[in-house]
N, C-alpha and C positions, 0 to 999 in steps of 0.2 A: 433541781432542774438544771442548774449550772453544771453540776457534775455529769448529768446525763448528756448534756450538749457537748461537753468536753470529750466524753468517751466516743460519741458519735463522730465528732470532728476528727479525732485521732484515728478512728476506723476508716474514715474517708481518705485521710492522708495516706494510710497504709495501702489502701486499694489503689490510690493514684500512683503511689511509688511503685507498686507492683506492676501496674499497667505500663508505666514508663519503662520499667525494666524489660518487659516483654517486647516493647516496641523499639528498644535500642537497636541501632545499626551494629552489626558485627564489626569488630575491630580486626582488620586483616593486615595492617601494616603499622609499624611503629611511628609515633609522632616525635617531633623534636623534643629532646629532653628526656625521653623514655630510657630506662635501663634495659638494654636488649640482652636477654639471656640466650646463650648458645647451648642447645640441648641436642645430644646424639642418642638415638634409640634404635633398637632393632626393628625391622619392618613388620614383624608379627604384631606389634603394638599400634600400628598406624590407624586401624579402624577406631581404636579407642582414643589415642592421643590427639588425632586430628580434631575430634569433637571436644575433648577436654581442654586442649590448648586454645581453641577459638573462644570457649567460654571464659577461660582464665584471662585472656587478653581483653575480651569485651567487658569483663568485670572491673578492669582497670585497678587491679591489686597494687597497693603502694608499699614501698619500703618504709622503714622507720624515718627516713629523711624525706618522706612524702613525695617520692618520685614514682611515677607509674612504671610497672614492669611489663615487658613484652617478650614472650617466649617464642623463639624460633627453633623448630625441631627439624633436624635432618635424620633421615632413616638410613643407617649404615650398620651392616651386620658386624657382630662383635669382633671377629678376627680382622676384618678390614679396618674397623675403627682403631684397633690397637696399632696397626701399621700406619694409619693416617696420623696418629698422635705423635709421631716422630717430628712433625712440623707444626701441628696445631691441636690444642686440647680444648674441649668444651667446658662450660661451667658445671654442667650436669650430664651424667652418662647413665644410660639405662641399657646395660648389656643383658644377656640371658641369665647370667649367674655371676656370683662373686669370683668364681674361678678365673674369669677373664680379667678381673682387677689384679689377680696374682700374676697373670701373664704380663700385663702392662707394667707392673712393678719390676718384674724380672727384666724387662726391656728398658728399664730406666725412664719410664714415663712419669714425670713428676706430677704430684697432686692427688693421686688416687690411692686409697687404701680400703681394704674390705670393711674396716670398722666405721667407715663413713657411709656405708650403704644401708638402705632400708628397702625391703621388698615392697613392691607396689601392686603386684598381681602375680598369679601363678598359672602355669599351664604344663601338664605332663607331655613328654615326648611319646608319640604313639606310632604304630604302623597303620597308616590309612589304607583301607582296601574298599573296593566296590563291594557292596553288600552281597551281590551274587557270587563274587569270588570268595569272600570269607565263608559264606554258607556252603559253597562247594568243598571247602576245606574242613567243614564240620564245626566252624565257630558259630556260636559261643559254647556249644556243648563240648567241643574238643578245644583244649587250650592250645595256644600258639605262643612261641617265644622267639627271641632274637636268633638263637641258633637254629631253630626250625627253618627260618627263612633261607639260611644258607643251603639247606638240603633242597628246598623247593625251587629256588632259582637256579641251582646248579645241576639238577637232575630232571631232564625232560620227561623221562618215563614216570617218575613219581608225580610230576605235575599233570601228565596226561591221565594218570590213574584217578586223581582227585577231580580234575576239571572236565574230564571227558572230551578234551580237545576243543571245547567251545570258546575258550578265551585265548587261543593262540598256542603255538608250539611250546613256548616256554613262559614262565612267569617273569615278566619284566618288572624290575623294581628300581627305585632311585632314591637318593637322599641328597641333601644339600652338601656343598663343598666344605670339608672339615676345617680348612685353613681360613675360610671366610665366615662361615655361619656357625653359630652356637648349636643349632639343630643338627648340623652335619657332624660336628665334633661330639655332640651328645650321643648320636647313633653309635659311633665307634666306642665311646666310653661304655655304653650300655652293653655292647657285644663283649668287650673285654671283662666287664664286671660279671656278666653272666658266665663266661668261661672260668673266671677266677672262683666263682661259687662261694664267696664269703663277703661279709659286709664292709671290710676294710676298703677305703677309697683307693683308687688306682694311683700308683706312684711311678716315678721314672724307672725304678728298678723293675716294677711289674711289666713295663713295656718291653723289657728284654726277655721275658719268659717265653720259651718256644710255644707253649700251649696257647698263650694269649695271642701271639703273633699269628699262629696257624688259624685261630678262630677269626681274626680280622681278615686274613687272606681269603678264607672260605667265604666269608660274608661279602667281601668286595668283588669276588669273582663273578657274582651274579648281578652286580649293579650295572644298569644300562647307561646311566648318565648322572651327572651332578648338576646342582643349580645354585644360584646365589643365595637363596633363602627358602625358608618354609613357605612363605607367601608365594614366591615365584613358582616354586615347584608345584604347589597345590593348584594354582590357576592353570598351569600347563596340563596337569593330570585331568582336571575337570574339563578343560577345553578339548583335549585329544581323546579322552575316553579309555575304555578298558583295553582296546587294541594296542594302545601306545604304552600305558602303564597299568599293571594290575595292582601294584602296591607302591607306597612311598612313605618315607619317614617324615612326619610332619608334627607340628605342635597340635595339640587337641583344639586349641582356639582356631587354628587354620581350618580344620575339618568343620567346626561349627559354623564358621563364616561362609565356607563354600556351600554347605548345605542350605544355609539361610538364603544365600544369593540364588541358588537353584530353585528354592521354593518360591521366591519372589518372581523369578522368571516364569515358572510354571503357572503362577497366578495370573500374570500379565499375558501369557501366551499359552492358551489351552492346549495347543498341539505339542508343547514341550513336555517331554516325559523322561527327564534325566534321572538315572538311578542314584540312590543314596551312596554316600561314602560313610563308612563306619570307622570308628577308632578301635583298633585292636590293642589291648593293653597286655604286653608280653608278660607271661607268668613269672619269669625270673625277676622282674622289676623294671624300672625305667628311671630316666633322669627327669627331674622337675625343674622347669624354668621358673625362677623366682622374680625375674625382671626387677633387680634392685636399682634404686635411684642412688647414684654415688656422687657425692659432692667433691668438687675439685678444690683441694685446700691451697693450691697455688694461685687460684683466681683472686681477684680483689675482694676486699671485705664486702663491698656492695654486691658484687656478683654472687658471692657465697650466700649472702642474706637472701637475695632474690631466688637463687636455686633452691634454697631450703623452703622458701614460701611456695614455690611451684611444686616441689615434692609433697609438701603437706597438703596442698590443694588436691593432688591426685589421690590422697588417702581419705578425703572427706566422703561422706555418704553419697552425694550426688555423682561425683566422679567415679566412685567405685561401682555405682549402679550402671554407669556407662560402660565400665570395664566388663561387667557381667553381660550386658547386651552384646558386647563384642566377642563373647564366647570365652572370656577369661574367668579365672576363679578369683574372686575378690579376697583381699587380705583383711579388710575391715569386717570384724565379726558381726556388725549390724546389717551387713548386706550379704545376701545369699547368691550362690552361683545359679545360673538358669539351666534347667533341664532342656536338653536338645536332642533331636533325632540323631542316632548314631553315637551318642556320648553316654558314658556311664560315670556319674559323679561319685560312685562308691569305689571306683578304681583310681589309681593303681593301688594294689595292696602293699607293694614294696617300692620304696624310693631310694635310689642309690645316692650316697653322699657325694658331695662335690669332690673332684680329684685333689690329691695332695699337690702342693706347690711344685710346679714343673711337670705335672701330669699331662696337661694339655699340650705343652711344648713337645714332650716325648711322644705323644700320640701322632704328631705330624710325621715323624720319621717312620713310625710303624705303617701309617697309611701310605706314604710314598712307596715303601718297599712292598706293600701288599696289593695295591690296586693294579688292575690289569692295564699294561701300557697299550698305546694305540699304534696302529699302522695307518698313517695318514697320507693320503694323496691329495695334494692341492692342485686343482684344475683351474687355471687363471686365464682370463680373456686379455689378450694384448693386441686386439684389433685397433684399427685407426681411430675408431670412435672413442677409444679409451684415453686418447692423448690429453695432455693438460692436467687439470686438477684431479681428474679421475685416477689416472695412473699414479700420480704422486700420492694420493690418499691410499691407494691399494698398496703401494710399496711400503709406506710407513706402517700401515695397520698389519700387513702380513709379516713384516720384520718383527714388530712387537710381539705378535702371536707366536712366531717361532722362538723368540727369546723366552717365552713363558712355558714352552713345552718341557717335559721332563726328559732327563738324560736317557732313560730307557725307551722312550718313544722312538718310533721309526718314521722317517719322512721321505716323501717323493714329491717332486714338483713338475707339473706338466703345464706348459704354456701353449696357447693356441691363437692363431690368427689365420693367415692363408695356409700356413703349415702348422703341424703339431710337433712340439719339441719336448722330449723328456730331459729336463735340466738336471734332475737329481733322482736317483732311484734306490729305494730301500736302504737309506743311510740311517744309522743310529744317531739320534740328535746329540748325544753327549760328545761325539767326535766330529759331527758334521754341522753343528749349529752355525759356526761362522760362515761356512760355505753356503748354507741354505739362506742365511740373511743376505749375503752378497748377491746370491742369485735373484732373490725377489727385488732387491734394491736396484738391480740392473735391468729389470724388465722393460722392453721397448713398447711402443704403441704404433702399429701400422698393419695394414692388410685387412683381409676379410674375417669372417667369423665361422669357423668350422666347429660349432658348438657340439653337435650330436656325436660327431666322430671323436671329438676330444673326450667326451664323457665315456665313450666306448674304450678309448685308449687308457683313460684313468682306471677303468675297471680291469683292463688287461694288466696294468701295473700292479694292482692289488692281487691279482691271481698269481703273479710272479713273486710277490713279497710277503704273502700271507703266512700266518703262523697261528696255531691253536692257542698260543700264549698271548696273542694280541687281539685287540678289537679293531676291526676294519672300518675306516671312515673315509668317505670321499667328500671333499668340499669343492663345490663348483661355483665360480663367480663369473658373471657375464653382464654386459651392459646392452646387449642387442639380440636380435633374432638370428637364427642360423642362416648363413648365406653361402655356405660352400661345402657342406658335408656330402660325402659320396657313399659311405658305407652304412650309415644309420639315418633313420628318420625318427621323429618322436612317435613312439608307439609302445605297446606292451613289451615288445622285444627289447627295446632300449632300457625300459624300466627294469626288466628282469636281468639284463646284462649288468646294469649299474648296481643292483642290489644283491647280486650273487655273492657267495662267500659270506653271507650274513652281514653285508656292508650296509651301514647307515649313510644316507646321502644328505648332505646339508647344502642348500642352495641359496645364493644371493643374487637377486635382481638389482644390479647396480645402476639405478636410474630408472626413468619411466619408459625407455624404449625396449627393455627386455620383456619376454613373454612371461608375465607373472603367473598366469594360470598353469602353464606347463611346468615351470620350475617348482611351483607349490605342489603340484600333483606328484612330481618325481620325489620330492622330499618326503611327503606324507606317506607315500606308498612304500617307502623304505625305512620308516620310523625315524627319519631325520627331521630337520626343521627348515622352514623357509623364512628368508628375511628380505625386506625391501630396503635396499641400501642407498646411501648418497654420500657425497664427500663429507657431509656433516656427521654422519653416524657410523661410518664404516669402521672406525676404531672401536666404537662401543660394541658393534656386532662381533668383531673378532675377539673382543674381550669376553663376551658372553659365551662364545663357542669355546674359548680357552677354559672357562670355568666348567662347561659341560663335559669337556674331555679330561678334567682333572689337572689342568695346568696350574702353575704356581699362582698364588693369590693370597692376600691377607697375611696371616702369620705362616702360611704354608709355602714358604720360599726355600 
């Protein structure tokens, strides 16, 4: 009887403990005396790591010295993380691949070595397409590869043959910035590996081979824009639809997450009928993100102990199940990947090896030489309402933006107030960078707002400076309504004028007084983007545009 009572009591205690565990309040900030772990990871892991980190912190995991651990995760793409480590290194780093650890070592970043890394989850790099677009191309019955995409994006007649014209004049495609994002670098590595047609990893010497350089150049010639990450690009693709992008290079996990979000939205909103994205697995092979957790050997012994415990936590069954729920492929053999719409867990058939030491660095030079330079016209409001902090923020952000442009890019600057002034026209950035920066730093603030005529003038500058070798971009910033235009009004004629010569128009409503609806309409109808700017975020906006246009960033400097 006593034994039965003890067993029952023990069972009760177990249930009570379990109930208390369920009812515990989530721990969202460290307490005094906690060991705070600094963790840097790429953003494609965020849907998983946000959940796993909250659970880890709430579990109050302790070191051998009986101090609670608290993990703080920042999401920074691998290339940008390497650049940031010149001044600060985390205790634990989760890049896309150990290849980035090689880059960090080459750049004398102390503390990281590939032999300290353990894979935590996997995700292949894929070409995400709208299902209708892929089926128009004959997929999956007809295989598609990396090199096929160069033909489809670069040949409007071939695209028209397959698409019947229902998805636009050309196939617009995008990938993340190779200097910032592992997904972006992986795309170009996959193109080079496909052109190389053998299993040996890409080396710095390979980057000098004409056939590989030509393959990257052909691929890049059809790229419409770049993004900070797989996550950011996927969300933009989903939001803007097939008219904006027909294909994008993303991680498989991003495709899974986007489709899951769309399904949830459709469930909550019966009128929503968003088409599926599918993952196309190139027949030549692809890059596999292994998401290694890499310990920093230069951190304190306590930080290293805590980082190891957090890494081990991510490998446990429960955390790996959360990884599977986030569309990742678990590395724990006891946990299976989840089948998803648009995903084929039997693919890819071929996985390219990580590049040789120096391969990622060499890739940056190939990319800079291969990507299509831009012909940029900046149309900037210098009316009286821009005085004070607004004009100061504009000067600083625009100067930084010009500083990040590539030498082969071309720049023109148009200011407008009561009059319209062309301050710089069709100058190559490599020789005119200092003059361009001086021009924006000297911008005044007085007069009225001839916005629509200034947009027309900017389009006129593009017509004079255009080239088939450059992508035309018009960036328009204003903080108010049009108060003085004589030649143009806001109508279809203005939109057609601004977007002629295949120009993409990017607009910034700088403050609450600008006409956000008109600026948004102008941007979207020309395949550009609209931003709502302020003194606080204007620098970030110009940074995002710099990335989109392929400006310097991360290790791509």
